[in-house]
Structures are given as structure tokens and as C-alpha cells.
C-alpha positions, -999 to +999 in steps of 0.1 A: -320+882-376-330+856-401-333+819-393-331+791-423-350+761-418-348+727-432-372+698-436-362+665-418-385+636-418-413+661-425-401+682-395-388+716-403-357+723-386-333+753-383-301+747-405-279+749-373-296+718-360-286+697-390-250+698-376-261+681-344-279+651-359-246+630-365-235+635-328-269+626-317-269+594-337-234+586-324-246+590-288-276+570-295-255+543-311-232+542-278-258+544-256-276+514-273-243+496-272-237+502-235-271+492-226-267+460-249-235+453-229-248+462-195-276+440-203-253+412-216-230+414-186-260+414-160-275+384-180-242+364-185-220+375-154-228+346-131-220+321-161-185+337-167-178+340-132-188+303-127-168+291-158-135+312-144-140+295-110-142+261-126-110+265-150-089+279-120-102+249-098-096+224-123-062+240-132-052+238-094-065+202-091-043+194-120-012+209-102-021+193-069-022+159-089+010+166-104+026+175-074+013+146-057+024+123-084+059+137-080+059+135-042+048+098-047+076+090-071+102+107-047+090+088-018+091+056-038+126+065-049+136+073-011+120+038-001+139+021-026+172+038-018+164+028+018+153-009+012+185-011-012+208+000+016+191-021+042+193-050+019+229-045+014+235-041+051+218-074+057+240-091+030+269-077+044+259-085+080+254-122+066+285-123+050+304-113+080+288-137+101+298-164+076+333-150+075+335-152+114+322-190+112+348-196+087+375-184+109+363-204+140+362-236+116+397-229+104+407-225+140+392-261+147+410-273+116+442-262+126+439-279+161+428-313+143+460-310+121+482-305+148+465-335+168+471-355+137+508-346+137+503-326+105+508-290+113+489-267+089+513-242+074+504-205+066+497-198+030+508-165+016+481-143+002+488-124-029+482-087-032+450-092-052+434-110-024+441-080+000+405-066+012+420-032+013+427-033-025+396-052-036+372-046-009+368-082-005+368-106+025+401-112+041+408-148+040+437-172+031+442-176-006+430-209-026+451-240-012+461-268-034+470-293-006+439-294+018+464-306+049+495-292+045+488-257+033+458-246+051+459-214+069+470-220+105+456-188+124+430-169+104+429-133+115+400-109+112+403-087+082+388-054+073+352-061+062+334-039+040+303-020+051+271-006+033+286+029+036+316+017+018+295+008-013+286+039-035+247+036-041+244+070-061+256+082-093+276+114-098+246+136-105+231+125-071+207+103-083+206+064-076+229+051-099+219+017-115+257+013-125+268+016-090+242-008-076+253-033-102+288-031-093+277-033-057+258-065-064+288-080-082+312-073-053+290-089-027+282-119-052+321-122-057+324-122-017+295-149-015+312-171-040+347-169-024+332-179+010+314-209-007+347-217-021+364-214+013+338-235+029+341-262+004+380-263+008+375-265+045+351-296+039+378-312+017+403-306+044+385-320+070+377-350+048+412-354+040+420-354+078+394-380+084+406-405+054+442-399+066+433-409+102+411-439+093+438-454+067+465-449+094+446-467+121+441-495+099+476-495+090+486-497+125+460-521+134+474-547+105+510-542+124+494-555+155+476-581+142+508-594+121+526-599+151+500-623+163+483-600+190+449-590+194+448-551+198+420-555+224+446-569+249+462-538+252+430-521+263+432-511+298+399-509+320+403-487+349+378-475+376+381-438+379+359-411+389+344-391+360+329-357+359+332-324+346+309-293+330+283-301+306+293-288+272+266-296+246+278-313+215+279-295+181+248-299+161+257-283+129+270-305+101+305-292+103+307-296+141+296-332+137+320-340+111+349-321+133+336-348+162+341-376+138+376-367+126+386-362+163+373-397+171+393-413+142+422-392+154+419-407+186+417-444+174+449-437+152+467-423+182+457-453+204+468-478+178+501-458+174+509-463+210+502-498+208+523-505+177+552-482+192+553-505+223+558-536+200+594-547+198+595-545+161+627-525+157+663-542+151+682-544+186+716-538+165+722-507+141+743-526+116+739-557+096+743-590+116+740-626+109+721-651+132+742-677+149+716-693+167+678-693+164+646-696+185+636-733+199+652-765+205+690-768+200+718-785+209+733-768+240+768-755+232+783-764+262+761-798+273+756-809+237+722-820+247+690-807+233+678-776+252+652-747+244+668-716+233+647-688+246+659-661+220+681-652+191+718-652+191+731-623+169+766-623+159+781-589+163+814-571+168+827-566+204+815-533+218+788-526+193+758-506+205+726-527+217+694-506+212+659-511+227+636-524+201+605-504+216+601-477+241+599-489+278+608-488+312+641-506+324+634-532+350+666-550+352+701-538+345+725-561+361+746-591+360+722-622+358+735-656+362+738-675+325+728-641+309+756-622+318+751-586+319+716-583+311+692-552+307+653-561+306+628-535+293+592-537+300+572-523+272+536-528+289+508-549+285+527-583+293+555-576+266+591-576+277+625-578+260+660-591+272+694-581+259+721-606+273+758-611+275+766-575+273+800-562+279+787-530+295+753-516+305+745-478+299+712-477+316+699-480+351+668-496+365+638-474+364+650-454+334+626-449+306+642-459+271+631-448+238+628-471+209+664-473+195+678-459+225+713-475+235+708-498+266+745-511+263+773-527+244+776-564+227+800-586+247+805-622+260+797-623+293+778-650+313+775-682+296+786-674+261+812-689+239+821-654+219+810-620+213+774-619+204+739-603+218+714-628+231+680-611+222+646-624+238+609-613+235+585-625+262+548-622+263+531-625+298+564-641+310+566-668+282+594-666+256+583-661+219+600-660+187+614-626+183+614-630+147+574-626+146+581-589+157+613-582+139+600-594+102+567-573+107+583-538+097+593-532+061+609-500+050+576-480+045+562-493+077+592-485+099+589-449+084+552-446+089+558-458+128+586-432+131+566-404+118+551-395+150 
């Protein structure tokens, strides 16, 4: 058996070994690469691991920071939503309190108007003012006449609550448009309450001005008859007392008190003026056959004092009280014939004489214009007529000082209540 040899690098090898050289070279290269890789891995392993960990940590921090920012944004949105609801609740509560105050004031105004003799009529509310339709406050519609058309008995109406306002949009997120609409609704309610408050102030002012003007007009009537309004004041010694009720300190309450005092003064002067014998004792037209003062007596033809007015009238015509008062005499009285005497208080007395008949009795109360008898010619009389007298503190005075006071408008004003 023969072997062939080859020379490699000066080394003589068999021919069969030449086929193993590439394999050895490849194995050596692989071993070298593996050794290099192993060496590189061993050298740089910690640095790669540290870098990987650092990247993962940075990524985690970034996620956590983003999650925190989202959570903060969500918390902020939630707080803003809650704050908005709380703000709306506070505003609705404030508007509700204002509405209750307005209703209380309206009740006071109605009472004052009734005391003034000008009842306040209820005003019809339009459908546009219905709180069920508009979500608005329920109160009477705007009035043009501050006294005659103010609502008399305001009733509590449905009031919007915070839950009634839509605070979120259709997708569930806070809706800016919805919030803006809600703000507009509340602002509208606020304006309407302001308007009602201003209207109530105007109504109160109108009542006060009317009372003051009425008092002045009544005082003028009393002064024109030559009397001092103070003479009608009655000072009475009387026990006083009662529970302690603090006076209102708010501006509206103070104004109500002032108007009530003005109405009280007007009522006092109206009672005084109503007690003045300023109305005509005969319903129809008449002529004077004899005036007040010195005259020739129809029987003696000598000078004498005529203590009243002789009013020529048809027999049987109704004689009427010239002011309200109490009948003190209703009987035949010498030269007066059938006579009625009415006491009007404060020293004022009127007499109606020569009556053909008497229709009232002593002690009766008669109203101004009430019939007290019929014209005749009884007593010291020459014919059918009414002898009419006015006395102050027992002394006769000219009745014309009273009868000439009232014009048409004053008579209507005095008879208004």
C-alpha cells in the first residue's frame, strides 16, 4: 500500500490530509469568533445590561409621568365640574331666597294697598312667563300701573334646581355650550328679580306719594272751613303694652313703615274731613230765603239774629245729614218745630228744623247723606222750608263756610273711601 505526500509550508503531508485543511481553517475561524464574542460579552455585559435597565426605567418614568398628568387633568376637570355645580347651587339658592323675599314684600304691598283703599288686582301671567315652560322664576308679569295692577297674592312657584341644568355635553364631557346656556338662564332670572324689585319700589313710592298728597288735600279742606286740624286730636290716658316686635332695619322695611305712617295720617285726616258738615242738606237745587246773621224777624219785624240758613224747598222733600254722626235730638222743639240734631264729634253739631216728619230716632248713627226727615213748616215758620244750622262748641256759625268748601272733585275725593 502506497501513500502519497504533499509539501505544505515545508511540511510534507499525506494527500489525504489536504482535504482536512479547509475544515480546520473554518473551525479555527469559528473558534476565534466565538472566543472574541465570548470575550466581548464578558467585557461589555454589565454595560449593556445597565443601559437596558436605564432605558426601561426611563420609559417607566415617562409612562408614570404621563399617567400622573392625565390623572391630574382628570382631577382638575372633576374639581371644576364640582365647583361649577356648587356655584350653580349657590346661585340658585340665592335666587330662591330673593324670590321668597319678593313674595313677602308683595304681601306687604297688598296689605298697604288695601289699607289705602286701593286694592291690588292680580295680573294675568302670560304663557311665556310660566316657569314650567321657561325654567324661570315664577312671579307676576310686568305691571304698568304700580298701584292698581300689582299682584295681590303671590304664590310660590316651581324653582329650578342645579340638577335641572344640563352641565354635560352629549358625549359625557363637560359641555361649554350647556354651561353657557345655564349661565344665561340664571342671569335672566337675576335680571327679572331685579326688575320685580324695582317695580315693588315704584309701587311703594306711588302709595307713599298718593298718601301724602291725599293728606295735604284733606288738611286743606279742614283749614278752608276755618278749623285747626289739631282741635280734633283726642288725648286719652290709656294703658299701653304688648309684645316687643323689633322694627325692620332693611331699606324696604323702613320704607314700608314710612308709607304706613303716611297712610295712617291720611286716614286720620279723612275721618276729620268726613265729620265736617260740608255736604248739602237737600238733594235737589234750592234757593236761600234767609241767610245767616242779623235780619228782620218775620213775625216781630224787628232786628234779630238768624242762627242758620232758610232753604226754600218743596214740602215733603228729603232732608239729609251733611256729615256722619250720632242723633242727639229727634223731637218737637218749640220754635224749631220738628227738629233733628246730629253730633259729629269734636264740638261740631248740625240742626234740621221745621220738618214735617222725622225718620230717625235719638241715639241712632247716621251716615253722611243719610235721610233724617222731610221738609215742612212746623214751629215758628211762615212756609215750607228747611232751617239748617251749624254749631261749633255750642255757638252758631255760618253754615256757608262749610257748604262752600267742597267742589265737585273734592266731594268725589272725600266720598272715595
